[in-house]
C-alpha positions as CSV (number, residue, x, y, z in Angstrom):
1,M,-12.6,-1.1,4.7
2,E,-11.9,-2.1,1.1
3,Q,-8.5,-2.7,-0.2
4,R,-8.1,-1.1,-3.7
5,K,-4.4,-1.7,-4.5
6,H,-1.3,-3.4,-3.2
7,W,2.3,-3.0,-4.2
8,W,5.3,-5.1,-3.2
9,N,9.1,-4.3,-3.6
10,S,9.8,-7.7,-5.1
11,K,12.1,-8.7,-2.3
12,W,11.7,-11.8,-0.1
13,G,12.6,-12.1,3.5
14,R,11.4,-10.3,6.6
15,L,14.2,-7.7,6.6
16,A,13.9,-6.7,2.9
17,R,10.2,-6.9,2.1
18,K,8.1,-3.8,1.8
19,D,4.5,-3.4,1.0
20,V,2.2,-0.4,0.2
21,Y,-1.6,-0.7,0.4
22,L,-4.3,1.7,-0.8
23,R,-7.6,1.3,1.0
24,T,-10.9,3.2,1.2
25,S,-13.8,3.4,3.6
26,G,-16.6,5.8,2.9
27,D,-15.1,9.1,1.8
28,Q,-11.7,8.4,3.5
29,W,-8.6,7.0,1.8
30,Y,-5.9,5.2,3.6
31,V,-2.3,4.4,2.7
32,E,-0.4,1.8,4.7
33,Q,3.4,1.5,4.3
34,R,4.7,-1.8,5.8
35,A,8.3,-3.0,6.2
36,G,9.1,-6.5,7.2
37,G,6.2,-8.6,5.9
38,S,3.0,-9.5,7.7
39,D,4.6,-9.2,11.1
40,G,6.4,-6.0,10.2
41,V,6.0,-2.4,11.2
42,S,3.4,-0.2,9.5
43,H,2.9,3.5,9.1
44,F,-0.6,4.7,8.2
45,F,-1.7,7.9,6.4
46,E,-5.3,9.1,6.0
47,Y,-6.6,11.4,3.2
48,D,-9.8,13.0,2.1
49,S,-9.4,12.2,-1.6
50,E,-8.1,9.4,-3.8
51,D,-5.8,11.8,-5.6
52,A,-4.1,12.8,-2.4
53,A,-3.7,9.2,-1.4
54,L,-2.2,8.3,-4.8
55,D,0.2,11.2,-4.6
56,M,1.5,9.6,-1.3
57,V,1.7,6.2,-3.0
58,R,3.7,7.6,-5.9
59,G,6.1,9.1,-3.4
60,L,6.5,5.9,-1.4
61,L,7.1,3.9,-4.6
62,S,9.9,6.2,-5.9
63,G,13.4,5.0,-5.4
64,P,15.6,2.0,-6.2
65,D,13.2,-0.8,-5.4
66,D,11.5,-2.8,-8.2
67,W,7.9,-2.3,-7.2
68,R,5.1,-4.5,-8.6
69,E,1.4,-4.1,-8.3
70,L,-0.2,-7.3,-6.9
71,S,-3.8,-8.1,-7.9
72,V,-6.6,-7.5,-5.5
73,R,-9.6,-9.8,-5.6
74,P,-12.8,-7.8,-5.9
75,A,-15.1,-7.8,-2.9
76,D,-18.2,-10.0,-3.2
77,R,-21.3,-8.0,-3.9
C-alpha cells in the first residue's frame, strides 16, 4: 500500500490530534481518519476511484480545524 497524502489538524496532544491519510493499492483507494495520534482510533473507508476518495477527504477536512498537508516521501523505485 502506498501513502499518497497526509493531513494533520495542527493540534498537539493525544486528545486533540487528528490525521487523515490517502492511500492506494492497485485500483483501490483508502482513506484513514485517525483521532488521538499514533495510538489513537482509526476509521477506514475504501473506494474504487481517486475522485471518490478525495470527496471523502474534503468532507473530513471541512470544519473549524486548521488542517495542513504534510509532505509524503516518495517511495523508492
